[in-house]
N, C-alpha and C positions, 0 to 999 in steps of 0.2 A: 143568845149565840148558840143552837144546834152543837150537839157532841160531835158530829162531822164536820163542820165548819171550824169550831174550835181548832181539832186536829187538823185540818186544812192549813187554818191561818199557822201554827206552831212553826208546821213542814217548813211554808211559805218564806216566814223568818231567819230558820234554819239555813234554808236555801241562799238567801239575801246576803247573810252575816256571811257564809262560805264563800259568795262569789266576791265581796266585796273584798275579803282576806285575799283570794285569788288573785283578781284583777287589778288588784288597787286604783290608779288614777285612769284605770280606762273603764271604770264604773262608774255611772254619774245617774243619782237621784233625781227623778225630776218631780214625783210628786210622789211622797211615802202614804198619803193617807190610801190614796187610788191606788196604789202598787204600780207605778208607773217608773220603768227606768230606762236606761238608755248605757246602752255598752259599744264605745268606737273598736271597733276589731281591725288590726291590718295583716300584710303578709309579714311584714320585718320591723319589730317595735324601733330598731335605730336607726332603720334608711327604710321607710316605710314607700313601696310604691301603690299599693291599693289598698284603701279603704272603704271601709264600710261603717255603717254607722246603724244597730240591732236595738229600735225601742221596742218593746215588753212591758204590758200590762196583764198584770197575773188575776183573774177570775176569782172568785170566793171559790170556783167548786175545783180550782186546780191546786195539787195537782190529782186528785182524784178522779174528776171524770170529764176534765175541759180541758183544753190546751192555753198555753201563754196564747192574748191578742199580740200579734206584733206587723212591727213594719217594718222594711229594709231602705236604708236611704243611704242612695250612690246615685252621684250624676249620670256617671258609666253605665249604670245598671237597668238594660232595658231589655225588653222583648224575650225571646226563648231562654236567654240567660237569668234573666231574674224569674221567669216559669219553673226552668229546673235548680234552682236554691229554693227558692217557695215548696216545690214538690219533695226535694229533700229533706226539709226539715219538719214536712208533715208526717215523712217518712219514718222520723227519726220517733216522731210523737209518737205512729202507730205502733211502732216497735216496744214502745217503754210506758204504754198508756198507767198511769196509774202511781208513774215513778216522776224525780224530778231531772228535767231536760235542758234546763238553760245554757250550763256548761255542757253538753253534746253539740248542740246549737251551735254556742259561741267557736268550738273546737271544729265543726263542721265547715261554718264559714269561712275562717280563720283556713283552713285545708284546701278550702276551695281560693282563697286570694293567692298561698300558695302556688298553686297549681296556675294560677293564670299567670303570675310574676315570670312563673319557668316557660311558659307557652307563647312569649311574645312575639316566634316567627314558627307558630309550629307545623312541625313535620309529619309523615306517617310514624316515624321512629318514637317521636316525642308521645303522638297521642296514644300510640300503643303500649309506650311505659305507664302513660295515667291511667288507661283503664284499669292496668294490674294493681296500681295503685288502691283504684275505686275498691276491688274486691279484696284488697289485705283491709282498709278500714271495716267493711261489713263485716268481716269476718272478727274485725277487734268491738265489732259493737255486741256480735254474737255473742262473743266472749264477757263483754260487759254484764250483758242483761242476764246470764244466767244466776239461777237462786240462789242466794247468797243466805247462808244457815248461821244465826246470829246463836252463841252457845255460850254457856256458862262456863268459861275455860279453866277458869281456878278449881272449878268443880270436875274435868274432865278427867275421865280417866286414859291414860296414857300406854296400858299395855300393850297396846296392841300396836304402839308406834315405838319400840323400841328401836328399832333400826335408824331414828329420828337421832340428830347432834342435841347433846344434852349439856354442853359446855356455855359457861357463862358467857354470853356476845359481849363485843366492845359497845363501851356507852359513849355516846358524844353528848356532851351541854352545849345549850345554845344561847345567843349575845340575852342577856336578861332585857326586859321592859317596866319603868319605873313610870307610874303615875299616880299623882297624889300620895305616896307615900307606898304606896300597894305594890310589888314587885313580882312581875311573871317569869319564870324561866321554863324552858323546855328542855328536855331528854331526850336522846331516840335510840335507841337499839335494835337490829335485826333480829326477827324472832321466827322461829321454824317450828315452834309446839309450843304447848301449852307450860311447861314443867320449865323453860327459860323465861315466859313471862313473871314467873313464881322466882325467878331466878333474880331476873333485871330489879323487881321491885325491892326485896331482899337486900340486895346488894346498895341501891339508891339508899334505903333506910337506915344502911351503917354508916351515911355521913350524916351528922348531929344538924346541918342547917337544914339539908331536904327533907329531914326526920320533924324538924320543928315549923314548916312550913304548915298556915293554917290549912291551907288544899294539897292535895296531891291527885290530879286529873290525870286520866290515864285511857287510852284507849289503843287496840291491836286490831291487825287484819294479815290471816295466814293463809294461804292460798292451798287446798287440798285439791294437785293435779290430778289426783286417781277419779274424785267426784266431783271435779271440777266447779265448787263451790269455795265461799270463804267462810273460814273460821272465824269470829269475831266477836269484841264485847268490848264493854267499856265500865268505866267507875267514874261517877260524879265526887266519892268522897266530901259531901256535905256539902258542893258546889251545885246546889238542885238544877239538871240538864245539861251541867258543862260536859260532862262524858258522851251523851250523846251527841250533841254539838259537836264536840271534837271528832267522833267519829265516822258523823254526816260530812265532815270536811274530809276527812280522808277518804272516804267514798266515791265520793264528786273527784276528788282526785286520783281515784282508782289506785293508789298503793297498795304494795302488797307485800307479807313477809316482815311488818315492821310494827313495833310500838311507839308510841310517843305519851310519853309523861310529862304534864306540866306542872308546876310546883309555884304556889301562888303565896305569898307570905303578905298579911292584910296589913295595910298601916293606917287604920282605924276611921278613915273615909269612905264610906260607901261611892263605891263606883257606877252602879246601876249598870244599864246594859253595856258598857261600856267592859267592862271587865270580861264578855264572851268574845268581844273584837279584840283584848290583849290573848285570851286564851287560844283564839284562832291563827292570829299574826302569830305568835310565838311558833305553833305548831308549822303552820305554813313554811315558816324562816329554815325552821330547820330539818325540813324534807327537800324542799329547794337545794339547801345548800349542800347537804347529801348524796343529790342527786335521785332521790325516791318519785320525783315529778315524771323522771326521764323514762321510765317504765314503766308497761305498756300503759299508754293513757289513749282511750278512744278520740280519733281524728288529730292526734298532736302532730 
């Protein structure tokens, strides 16, 4: 396998894990080897009026130089409506070439379904409102596509940011997940500067149980308003690639000004790839519980 293909394969696997963690039962594996997946999308999970199934196949060149191959399945989706939705997905790909786009596609489709449910008997006022909402969505996409700047935050010089709050932020602890004697628990704190990242880590390590964890994996994203970029970083703490996967989940959820630490206490039985699933699920659960996924997520 060429080096580029290996990189694409890793990025695909990270995206697949993140999508499974975000969408749960809505996400379905059709053929793992051929990278074919299906996701059931509806306007309202509890009371769906409009539902569509998006089937995707990820070619070896995705996300680097080729888009996913997709199929839209819904008995009501025909003609111009199908063409408009396909054009929207292809436009998202063009605006994000080289990036992972499945999340953006799913949420764009959901946005279309929500608008459709609100336009049962469309009038001029409803139509006008929908156009305004479309413009807002485009602005969100532009914001989401701004270049993100990974930085080694613990070595970051904060002397020019002395106006920032440097108090210890509140730390929340998630519900532990246990599998085959290994336990995973997420911890979350709002952060607006790298010094707070250090402070949160120091505070967590004061807890003897957390300090004794086999791994304390973390990632954070801080939005810099003046530069419209993200300051972000992650740490594996001995669990190879776990920090990068955690950060990738946070990127897909488009959370900002937050750090997540996932502690793992190893129980003596190897879990294989399941450990990454548990790390991501822990992180996703606490981000949802603390309402970080409600602000601003493209197309939601």
